[in-house]
PDB file with one MODEL, atoms N, CA, C and O in Angstrom:
MODEL        1
ATOM      1  N   UNK A   1      25.496  14.571   2.859  1.00  0.00           N
ATOM      2  CA  UNK A   1      24.433  15.532   2.677  1.00  0.00           C
ATOM      3  C   UNK A   1      23.959  15.432   1.223  1.00  0.00           C
ATOM      4  O   UNK A   1      24.778  15.355   0.308  1.00  0.00           O
ATOM      5  N   UNK A   2      22.674  15.434   1.015  1.00  0.00           N
ATOM      6  CA  UNK A   2      22.160  15.299  -0.343  1.00  0.00           C
ATOM      7  C   UNK A   2      22.110  16.645  -1.034  1.00  0.00           C
ATOM      8  O   UNK A   2      22.241  17.687  -0.391  1.00  0.00           O
ATOM      9  N   UNK A   3      21.923  16.626  -2.319  1.00  0.00           N
ATOM     10  CA  UNK A   3      21.879  17.836  -3.117  1.00  0.00           C
ATOM     11  C   UNK A   3      20.726  18.751  -2.679  1.00  0.00           C
ATOM     12  O   UNK A   3      20.834  19.974  -2.774  1.00  0.00           O
ATOM     13  N   UNK A   4      19.632  18.162  -2.204  1.00  0.00           N
ATOM     14  CA  UNK A   4      18.485  18.962  -1.776  1.00  0.00           C
ATOM     15  C   UNK A   4      18.849  19.817  -0.558  1.00  0.00           C
ATOM     16  O   UNK A   4      18.363  20.940  -0.422  1.00  0.00           O
ATOM     17  N   UNK A   5      19.683  19.300   0.308  1.00  0.00           N
ATOM     18  CA  UNK A   5      20.007  20.013   1.541  1.00  0.00           C
ATOM     19  C   UNK A   5      21.156  21.001   1.340  1.00  0.00           C
ATOM     20  O   UNK A   5      21.187  22.047   1.988  1.00  0.00           O
ATOM     21  N   UNK A   6      22.085  20.688   0.465  1.00  0.00           N
ATOM     22  CA  UNK A   6      23.271  21.520   0.281  1.00  0.00           C
ATOM     23  C   UNK A   6      22.983  22.947  -0.132  1.00  0.00           C
ATOM     24  O   UNK A   6      23.381  23.871   0.578  1.00  0.00           O
ATOM     25  N   UNK A   7      22.302  23.171  -1.260  1.00  0.00           N
ATOM     26  CA  UNK A   7      22.081  24.537  -1.719  1.00  0.00           C
ATOM     27  C   UNK A   7      21.289  25.388  -0.733  1.00  0.00           C
ATOM     28  O   UNK A   7      21.467  26.605  -0.693  1.00  0.00           O
ATOM     29  N   UNK A   8      20.430  24.781   0.053  1.00  0.00           N
ATOM     30  CA  UNK A   8      19.639  25.574   0.999  1.00  0.00           C
ATOM     31  C   UNK A   8      20.538  26.200   2.064  1.00  0.00           C
ATOM     32  O   UNK A   8      20.188  27.218   2.660  1.00  0.00           O
ATOM     33  N   UNK A   9      21.686  25.589   2.295  1.00  0.00           N
ATOM     34  CA  UNK A   9      22.623  26.142   3.283  1.00  0.00           C
ATOM     35  C   UNK A   9      23.664  27.020   2.602  1.00  0.00           C
ATOM     36  O   UNK A   9      24.509  27.621   3.265  1.00  0.00           O
ATOM     37  N   UNK A  10      23.597  27.092   1.257  1.00  0.00           N
ATOM     38  CA  UNK A  10      24.529  27.936   0.520  1.00  0.00           C
ATOM     39  C   UNK A  10      25.910  27.329   0.359  1.00  0.00           C
ATOM     40  O   UNK A  10      26.879  28.046   0.108  1.00  0.00           O
ATOM     41  N   UNK A  11      26.010  26.014   0.500  1.00  0.00           N
ATOM     42  CA  UNK A  11      27.315  25.368   0.371  1.00  0.00           C
ATOM     43  C   UNK A  11      27.263  24.357  -0.774  1.00  0.00           C
ATOM     44  O   UNK A  11      26.226  23.728  -0.987  1.00  0.00           O
ATOM     45  N   UNK A  12      28.350  24.191  -1.504  1.00  0.00           N
ATOM     46  CA  UNK A  12      28.367  23.178  -2.574  1.00  0.00           C
ATOM     47  C   UNK A  12      28.405  21.775  -1.973  1.00  0.00           C
ATOM     48  O   UNK A  12      28.904  21.573  -0.866  1.00  0.00           O
ATOM     49  N   UNK A  13      27.875  20.820  -2.713  1.00  0.00           N
ATOM     50  CA  UNK A  13      27.843  19.438  -2.238  1.00  0.00           C
ATOM     51  C   UNK A  13      29.020  18.688  -2.838  1.00  0.00           C
ATOM     52  O   UNK A  13      29.258  18.746  -4.045  1.00  0.00           O
ATOM     53  N   UNK A  14      29.753  17.987  -1.987  1.00  0.00           N
ATOM     54  CA  UNK A  14      30.897  17.201  -2.427  1.00  0.00           C
ATOM     55  C   UNK A  14      30.402  16.012  -3.250  1.00  0.00           C
ATOM     56  O   UNK A  14      29.463  15.337  -2.828  1.00  0.00           O
ATOM     57  N   UNK A  15      31.002  15.732  -4.410  1.00  0.00           N
ATOM     58  CA  UNK A  15      30.531  14.633  -5.277  1.00  0.00           C
ATOM     59  C   UNK A  15      30.476  13.268  -4.585  1.00  0.00           C
ATOM     60  O   UNK A  15      29.560  12.483  -4.829  1.00  0.00           O
ATOM     61  N   UNK A  16      31.457  12.989  -3.722  1.00  0.00           N
ATOM     62  CA  UNK A  16      31.446  11.701  -3.025  1.00  0.00           C
ATOM     63  C   UNK A  16      30.263  11.606  -2.068  1.00  0.00           C
ATOM     64  O   UNK A  16      29.663  10.544  -1.904  1.00  0.00           O
ATOM     65  N   UNK A  17      29.942  12.724  -1.445  1.00  0.00           N
ATOM     66  CA  UNK A  17      28.793  12.737  -0.535  1.00  0.00           C
ATOM     67  C   UNK A  17      27.503  12.523  -1.314  1.00  0.00           C
ATOM     68  O   UNK A  17      26.589  11.837  -0.858  1.00  0.00           O
ATOM     69  N   UNK A  18      27.448  13.124  -2.499  1.00  0.00           N
ATOM     70  CA  UNK A  18      26.259  12.978  -3.341  1.00  0.00           C
ATOM     71  C   UNK A  18      26.067  11.520  -3.745  1.00  0.00           C
ATOM     72  O   UNK A  18      24.947  11.009  -3.724  1.00  0.00           O
ATOM     73  N   UNK A  19      27.152  10.854  -4.111  1.00  0.00           N
ATOM     74  CA  UNK A  19      27.060   9.432  -4.489  1.00  0.00           C
ATOM     75  C   UNK A  19      26.586   8.591  -3.311  1.00  0.00           C
ATOM     76  O   UNK A  19      25.765   7.688  -3.474  1.00  0.00           O
ATOM     77  N   UNK A  20      27.101   8.889  -2.135  1.00  0.00           N
ATOM     78  CA  UNK A  20      26.693   8.153  -0.938  1.00  0.00           C
ATOM     79  C   UNK A  20      25.218   8.364  -0.629  1.00  0.00           C
ATOM     80  O   UNK A  20      24.512   7.426  -0.260  1.00  0.00           O
ATOM     81  N   UNK A  21      24.757   9.603  -0.783  1.00  0.00           N
ATOM     82  CA  UNK A  21      23.355   9.907  -0.519  1.00  0.00           C
ATOM     83  C   UNK A  21      22.460   9.193  -1.519  1.00  0.00           C
ATOM     84  O   UNK A  21      21.419   8.649  -1.151  1.00  0.00           O
ATOM     85  N   UNK A  22      22.867   9.194  -2.790  1.00  0.00           N
ATOM     86  CA  UNK A  22      22.072   8.523  -3.826  1.00  0.00           C
ATOM     87  C   UNK A  22      22.019   7.017  -3.575  1.00  0.00           C
ATOM     88  O   UNK A  22      20.975   6.392  -3.760  1.00  0.00           O
ATOM     89  N   UNK A  23      23.134   6.439  -3.158  1.00  0.00           N
ATOM     90  CA  UNK A  23      23.166   5.003  -2.867  1.00  0.00           C
ATOM     91  C   UNK A  23      22.263   4.679  -1.681  1.00  0.00           C
ATOM     92  O   UNK A  23      21.549   3.676  -1.683  1.00  0.00           O
ATOM     93  N   UNK A  24      22.305   5.540  -0.676  1.00  0.00           N
ATOM     94  CA  UNK A  24      21.467   5.324   0.506  1.00  0.00           C
ATOM     95  C   UNK A  24      19.987   5.388   0.126  1.00  0.00           C
ATOM     96  O   UNK A  24      19.199   4.539   0.544  1.00  0.00           O
ATOM     97  N   UNK A  25      19.612   6.390  -0.661  1.00  0.00           N
ATOM     98  CA  UNK A  25      18.217   6.542  -1.084  1.00  0.00           C
ATOM     99  C   UNK A  25      17.778   5.346  -1.928  1.00  0.00           C
ATOM    100  O   UNK A  25      16.669   4.838  -1.764  1.00  0.00           O
ATOM    101  N   UNK A  26      18.644   4.905  -2.821  1.00  0.00           N
ATOM    102  CA  UNK A  26      18.332   3.762  -3.677  1.00  0.00           C
ATOM    103  C   UNK A  26      18.111   2.497  -2.834  1.00  0.00           C
ATOM    104  O   UNK A  26      17.186   1.725  -3.084  1.00  0.00           O
ATOM    105  N   UNK A  27      18.971   2.304  -1.840  1.00  0.00           N
ATOM    106  CA  UNK A  27      18.861   1.160  -0.932  1.00  0.00           C
ATOM    107  C   UNK A  27      17.556   1.207  -0.138  1.00  0.00           C
ATOM    108  O   UNK A  27      16.859   0.202   0.003  1.00  0.00           O
ATOM    109  N   UNK A  28      17.243   2.398   0.378  1.00  0.00           N
ATOM    110  CA  UNK A  28      16.034   2.564   1.175  1.00  0.00           C
ATOM    111  C   UNK A  28      14.769   2.319   0.336  1.00  0.00           C
ATOM    112  O   UNK A  28      13.822   1.689   0.808  1.00  0.00           O
ATOM    113  N   UNK A  29      14.757   2.817  -0.902  1.00  0.00           N
ATOM    114  CA  UNK A  29      13.614   2.589  -1.791  1.00  0.00           C
ATOM    115  C   UNK A  29      13.450   1.105  -2.097  1.00  0.00           C
ATOM    116  O   UNK A  29      12.330   0.594  -2.115  1.00  0.00           O
ATOM    117  N   UNK A  30      14.559   0.411  -2.337  1.00  0.00           N
ATOM    118  CA  UNK A  30      14.508  -1.022  -2.623  1.00  0.00           C
ATOM    119  C   UNK A  30      13.980  -1.789  -1.418  1.00  0.00           C
ATOM    120  O   UNK A  30      13.198  -2.727  -1.571  1.00  0.00           O
ATOM    121  N   UNK A  31      14.404  -1.394  -0.219  1.00  0.00           N
ATOM    122  CA  UNK A  31      13.928  -2.064   0.989  1.00  0.00           C
ATOM    123  C   UNK A  31      12.435  -1.836   1.186  1.00  0.00           C
ATOM    124  O   UNK A  31      11.711  -2.762   1.553  1.00  0.00           O
ATOM    125  N   UNK A  32      11.968  -0.618   0.947  1.00  0.00           N
ATOM    126  CA  UNK A  32      10.541  -0.319   1.082  1.00  0.00           C
ATOM    127  C   UNK A  32       9.726  -1.118   0.068  1.00  0.00           C
ATOM    128  O   UNK A  32       8.677  -1.671   0.397  1.00  0.00           O
ATOM    129  N   UNK A  33      10.224  -1.171  -1.172  1.00  0.00           N
ATOM    130  CA  UNK A  33       9.507  -1.904  -2.214  1.00  0.00           C
ATOM    131  C   UNK A  33       9.459  -3.392  -1.881  1.00  0.00           C
ATOM    132  O   UNK A  33       8.432  -4.039  -2.089  1.00  0.00           O
ATOM    133  N   UNK A  34      10.551  -3.934  -1.370  1.00  0.00           N
ATOM    134  CA  UNK A  34      10.599  -5.342  -0.996  1.00  0.00           C
ATOM    135  C   UNK A  34       9.621  -5.626   0.146  1.00  0.00           C
ATOM    136  O   UNK A  34       8.932  -6.645   0.146  1.00  0.00           O
ATOM    137  N   UNK A  35       9.570  -4.713   1.118  1.00  0.00           N
ATOM    138  CA  UNK A  35       8.659  -4.860   2.246  1.00  0.00           C
ATOM    139  C   UNK A  35       7.207  -4.794   1.780  1.00  0.00           C
ATOM    140  O   UNK A  35       6.364  -5.567   2.236  1.00  0.00           O
ATOM    141  N   UNK A  36       6.923  -3.861   0.864  1.00  0.00           N
ATOM    142  CA  UNK A  36       5.574  -3.710   0.328  1.00  0.00           C
ATOM    143  C   UNK A  36       5.157  -4.942  -0.471  1.00  0.00           C
ATOM    144  O   UNK A  36       4.000  -5.359  -0.412  1.00  0.00           O
ATOM    145  N   UNK A  37       6.087  -5.519  -1.212  1.00  0.00           N
ATOM    146  CA  UNK A  37       5.790  -6.699  -2.029  1.00  0.00           C
ATOM    147  C   UNK A  37       5.547  -7.930  -1.159  1.00  0.00           C
ATOM    148  O   UNK A  37       4.798  -8.827  -1.548  1.00  0.00           O
ATOM    149  N   UNK A  38       6.172  -7.977   0.008  1.00  0.00           N
ATOM    150  CA  UNK A  38       6.033  -9.129   0.896  1.00  0.00           C
ATOM    151  C   UNK A  38       4.642  -9.186   1.518  1.00  0.00           C
ATOM    152  O   UNK A  38       4.105 -10.265   1.768  1.00  0.00           O
ATOM    153  N   UNK A  39       4.060  -7.997   1.766  1.00  0.00           N
ATOM    154  CA  UNK A  39       2.738  -7.945   2.392  1.00  0.00           C
ATOM    155  C   UNK A  39       1.667  -7.922   1.318  1.00  0.00           C
ATOM    156  O   UNK A  39       1.775  -7.148   0.366  1.00  0.00           O
ATOM    157  N   UNK A  40       0.637  -8.746   1.442  1.00  0.00           N
ATOM    158  CA  UNK A  40      -0.456  -8.632   0.478  1.00  0.00           C
ATOM    159  C   UNK A  40      -1.191  -7.309   0.701  1.00  0.00           C
ATOM    160  O   UNK A  40      -1.317  -6.833   1.829  1.00  0.00           O
ATOM    161  N   UNK A  41      -1.666  -6.738  -0.384  1.00  0.00           N
ATOM    162  CA  UNK A  41      -2.331  -5.443  -0.280  1.00  0.00           C
ATOM    163  C   UNK A  41      -3.641  -5.591   0.480  1.00  0.00           C
ATOM    164  O   UNK A  41      -4.492  -6.410   0.132  1.00  0.00           O
ATOM    165  N   UNK A  42      -3.784  -4.787   1.519  1.00  0.00           N
ATOM    166  CA  UNK A  42      -5.028  -4.796   2.298  1.00  0.00           C
ATOM    167  C   UNK A  42      -6.088  -4.053   1.535  1.00  0.00           C
ATOM    168  O   UNK A  42      -5.832  -2.993   0.965  1.00  0.00           O
ATOM    169  N   UNK A  43      -7.291  -4.614   1.522  1.00  0.00           N
ATOM    170  CA  UNK A  43      -8.360  -3.912   0.843  1.00  0.00           C
ATOM    171  C   UNK A  43      -8.810  -2.736   1.702  1.00  0.00           C
ATOM    172  O   UNK A  43      -8.698  -2.754   2.928  1.00  0.00           O
ATOM    173  N   UNK A  44      -9.314  -1.733   1.033  1.00  0.00           N
ATOM    174  CA  UNK A  44      -9.751  -0.544   1.758  1.00  0.00           C
ATOM    175  C   UNK A  44     -11.015  -0.870   2.552  1.00  0.00           C
ATOM    176  O   UNK A  44     -11.650  -1.904   2.343  1.00  0.00           O
ATOM    177  N   UNK A  45     -11.354   0.014   3.443  1.00  0.00           N
ATOM    178  CA  UNK A  45     -12.539  -0.178   4.270  1.00  0.00           C
ATOM    179  C   UNK A  45     -13.796  -0.246   3.405  1.00  0.00           C
ATOM    180  O   UNK A  45     -14.698  -1.039   3.677  1.00  0.00           O
ATOM    181  N   UNK A  46     -13.854   0.579   2.372  1.00  0.00           N
ATOM    182  CA  UNK A  46     -15.011   0.591   1.478  1.00  0.00           C
ATOM    183  C   UNK A  46     -15.129  -0.757   0.751  1.00  0.00           C
ATOM    184  O   UNK A  46     -16.214  -1.333   0.666  1.00  0.00           O
ATOM    185  N   UNK A  47     -14.003  -1.247   0.232  1.00  0.00           N
ATOM    186  CA  UNK A  47     -14.015  -2.538  -0.473  1.00  0.00           C
ATOM    187  C   UNK A  47     -14.415  -3.666   0.465  1.00  0.00           C
ATOM    188  O   UNK A  47     -15.184  -4.552   0.093  1.00  0.00           O
ATOM    189  N   UNK A  48     -13.887  -3.627   1.683  1.00  0.00           N
ATOM    190  CA  UNK A  48     -14.204  -4.662   2.665  1.00  0.00           C
ATOM    191  C   UNK A  48     -15.689  -4.642   3.010  1.00  0.00           C
ATOM    192  O   UNK A  48     -16.324  -5.694   3.085  1.00  0.00           O
ATOM    193  N   UNK A  49     -16.248  -3.445   3.220  1.00  0.00           N
ATOM    194  CA  UNK A  49     -17.675  -3.332   3.513  1.00  0.00           C
ATOM    195  C   UNK A  49     -18.519  -3.817   2.343  1.00  0.00           C
ATOM    196  O   UNK A  49     -19.523  -4.500   2.545  1.00  0.00           O
ATOM    197  N   UNK A  50     -18.124  -3.475   1.130  1.00  0.00           N
ATOM    198  CA  UNK A  50     -18.856  -3.912  -0.059  1.00  0.00           C
ATOM    199  C   UNK A  50     -18.880  -5.436  -0.144  1.00  0.00           C
ATOM    200  O   UNK A  50     -19.906  -6.036  -0.463  1.00  0.00           O
ATOM    201  N   UNK A  51     -17.734  -6.052   0.146  1.00  0.00           N
ATOM    202  CA  UNK A  51     -17.644  -7.508   0.108  1.00  0.00           C
ATOM    203  C   UNK A  51     -18.531  -8.136   1.185  1.00  0.00           C
ATOM    204  O   UNK A  51     -19.217  -9.125   0.928  1.00  0.00           O
ATOM    205  N   UNK A  52     -18.514  -7.560   2.392  1.00  0.00           N
ATOM    206  CA  UNK A  52     -19.333  -8.101   3.482  1.00  0.00           C
ATOM    207  C   UNK A  52     -20.830  -7.951   3.197  1.00  0.00           C
ATOM    208  O   UNK A  52     -21.605  -8.868   3.467  1.00  0.00           O
ATOM    209  N   UNK A  53     -21.237  -6.805   2.655  1.00  0.00           N
ATOM    210  CA  UNK A  53     -22.651  -6.605   2.322  1.00  0.00           C
ATOM    211  C   UNK A  53     -23.097  -7.572   1.228  1.00  0.00           C
ATOM    212  O   UNK A  53     -24.214  -8.086   1.275  1.00  0.00           O
ATOM    213  N   UNK A  54     -22.240  -7.821   0.252  1.00  0.00           N
ATOM    214  CA  UNK A  54     -22.568  -8.771  -0.813  1.00  0.00           C
ATOM    215  C   UNK A  54     -22.740 -10.175  -0.231  1.00  0.00           C
ATOM    216  O   UNK A  54     -23.636 -10.919  -0.631  1.00  0.00           O
ATOM    217  N   UNK A  55     -21.882 -10.521   0.703  1.00  0.00           N
ATOM    218  CA  UNK A  55     -21.985 -11.839   1.354  1.00  0.00           C
ATOM    219  C   UNK A  55     -23.287 -11.937   2.156  1.00  0.00           C
ATOM    220  O   UNK A  55     -23.955 -12.971   2.129  1.00  0.00           O
ATOM    221  N   UNK A  56     -23.645 -10.877   2.861  1.00  0.00           N
ATOM    222  CA  UNK A  56     -24.900 -10.871   3.616  1.00  0.00           C
ATOM    223  C   UNK A  56     -26.103 -11.007   2.678  1.00  0.00           C
ATOM    224  O   UNK A  56     -27.046 -11.741   2.975  1.00  0.00           O
ATOM    225  N   UNK A  57     -26.065 -10.301   1.555  1.00  0.00           N
ATOM    226  CA  UNK A  57     -27.155 -10.403   0.578  1.00  0.00           C
ATOM    227  C   UNK A  57     -27.287 -11.823   0.047  1.00  0.00           C
ATOM    228  O   UNK A  57     -28.395 -12.335  -0.115  1.00  0.00           O
ATOM    229  N   UNK A  58     -26.148 -12.457  -0.223  1.00  0.00           N
ATOM    230  CA  UNK A  58     -26.165 -13.835  -0.735  1.00  0.00           C
ATOM    231  C   UNK A  58     -26.775 -14.782   0.292  1.00  0.00           C
ATOM    232  O   UNK A  58     -27.582 -15.643  -0.056  1.00  0.00           O
ATOM    233  N   UNK A  59     -26.390 -14.623   1.558  1.00  0.00           N
ATOM    234  CA  UNK A  59     -26.925 -15.471   2.630  1.00  0.00           C
ATOM    235  C   UNK A  59     -28.428 -15.240   2.781  1.00  0.00           C
ATOM    236  O   UNK A  59     -29.204 -16.185   2.923  1.00  0.00           O
ATOM    237  N   UNK A  60     -28.824 -13.961   2.748  1.00  0.00           N
ATOM    238  CA  UNK A  60     -30.245 -13.621   2.856  1.00  0.00           C
ATOM    239  C   UNK A  60     -31.053 -14.266   1.724  1.00  0.00           C
ATOM    240  O   UNK A  60     -32.147 -14.781   1.957  1.00  0.00           O
ATOM    241  N   UNK A  61     -30.519 -14.238   0.512  1.00  0.00           N
ATOM    242  CA  UNK A  61     -31.204 -14.827  -0.647  1.00  0.00           C
ATOM    243  C   UNK A  61     -31.304 -16.348  -0.501  1.00  0.00           C
ATOM    244  O   UNK A  61     -32.340 -16.931  -0.822  1.00  0.00           O
ATOM    245  N   UNK A  62     -30.254 -16.982  -0.028  1.00  0.00           N
ATOM    246  CA  UNK A  62     -30.287 -18.436   0.185  1.00  0.00           C
ATOM    247  C   UNK A  62     -31.345 -18.809   1.221  1.00  0.00           C
ATOM    248  O   UNK A  62     -32.074 -19.785   1.044  1.00  0.00           O
ATOM    249  N   UNK A  63     -31.430 -18.031   2.304  1.00  0.00           N
ATOM    250  CA  UNK A  63     -32.443 -18.297   3.340  1.00  0.00           C
ATOM    251  C   UNK A  63     -33.852 -18.097   2.786  1.00  0.00           C
ATOM    252  O   UNK A  63     -34.768 -18.863   3.087  1.00  0.00           O
ATOM    253  N   UNK A  64     -34.007 -17.057   1.973  1.00  0.00           N
ATOM    254  CA  UNK A  64     -35.322 -16.780   1.380  1.00  0.00           C
ATOM    255  C   UNK A  64     -35.748 -17.947   0.485  1.00  0.00           C
ATOM    256  O   UNK A  64     -36.904 -18.370   0.514  1.00  0.00           O
ATOM    257  N   UNK A  65     -34.816 -18.456  -0.298  1.00  0.00           N
ATOM    258  CA  UNK A  65     -35.126 -19.594  -1.183  1.00  0.00           C
ATOM    259  C   UNK A  65     -35.450 -20.845  -0.368  1.00  0.00           C
ATOM    260  O   UNK A  65     -36.359 -21.600  -0.714  1.00  0.00           O
ATOM    261  N   UNK A  66     -34.716 -21.054   0.696  1.00  0.00           N
ATOM    262  CA  UNK A  66     -34.913 -22.235   1.541  1.00  0.00           C
ATOM    263  C   UNK A  66     -36.269 -22.189   2.257  1.00  0.00           C
ATOM    264  O   UNK A  66     -36.910 -23.224   2.439  1.00  0.00           O
ATOM    265  N   UNK A  67     -36.700 -21.001   2.657  1.00  0.00           N
ATOM    266  CA  UNK A  67     -37.924 -20.856   3.437  1.00  0.00           C
ATOM    267  C   UNK A  67     -39.191 -20.675   2.588  1.00  0.00           C
ATOM    268  O   UNK A  67     -40.288 -20.551   3.133  1.00  0.00           O
ATOM    269  N   UNK A  68     -39.044 -20.660   1.285  1.00  0.00           N
ATOM    270  CA  UNK A  68     -40.234 -20.520   0.438  1.00  0.00           C
ATOM    271  C   UNK A  68     -41.072 -21.801   0.549  1.00  0.00           C
ATOM    272  O   UNK A  68     -40.536 -22.909   0.581  1.00  0.00           O
ATOM    273  N   UNK A  69     -42.400 -21.623   0.608  1.00  0.00           N
ATOM    274  CA  UNK A  69     -43.248 -22.825   0.671  1.00  0.00           C
ATOM    275  C   UNK A  69     -43.166 -23.615  -0.632  1.00  0.00           C
ATOM    276  O   UNK A  69     -43.147 -23.045  -1.723  1.00  0.00           O
ATOM    277  N   UNK A  70     -43.119 -24.913  -0.495  1.00  0.00           N
ATOM    278  CA  UNK A  70     -43.012 -25.772  -1.689  1.00  0.00           C
ATOM    279  C   UNK A  70     -44.396 -25.966  -2.276  1.00  0.00           C
ATOM    280  O   UNK A  70     -45.365 -26.162  -1.542  1.00  0.00           O
ATOM    281  N   UNK A  71     -44.494 -25.911  -3.608  1.00  0.00           N
ATOM    282  CA  UNK A  71     -45.795 -26.025  -4.292  1.00  0.00           C
ATOM    283  C   UNK A  71     -46.085 -27.427  -4.708  1.00  0.00           C
ATOM    284  O   UNK A  71     -47.134 -27.693  -5.293  1.00  0.00           O
TER     285      UNK A  71
ENDMDL
END
């Protein structure tokens, strides 16, 4: 039982239990961080839309340049 849970029940927390809880939390945080580091960060929907609109604008500009009458 962790220190957060012990006092709410009005009971003291055994030191060995506290060490075990801290080790478990530390392990879990390390696993989450490792998992997060393994996956590349996904861009947000706003960023993705901004990138797609910029690409569309670039394509539109290239087509406009290509279709201009030659002088």
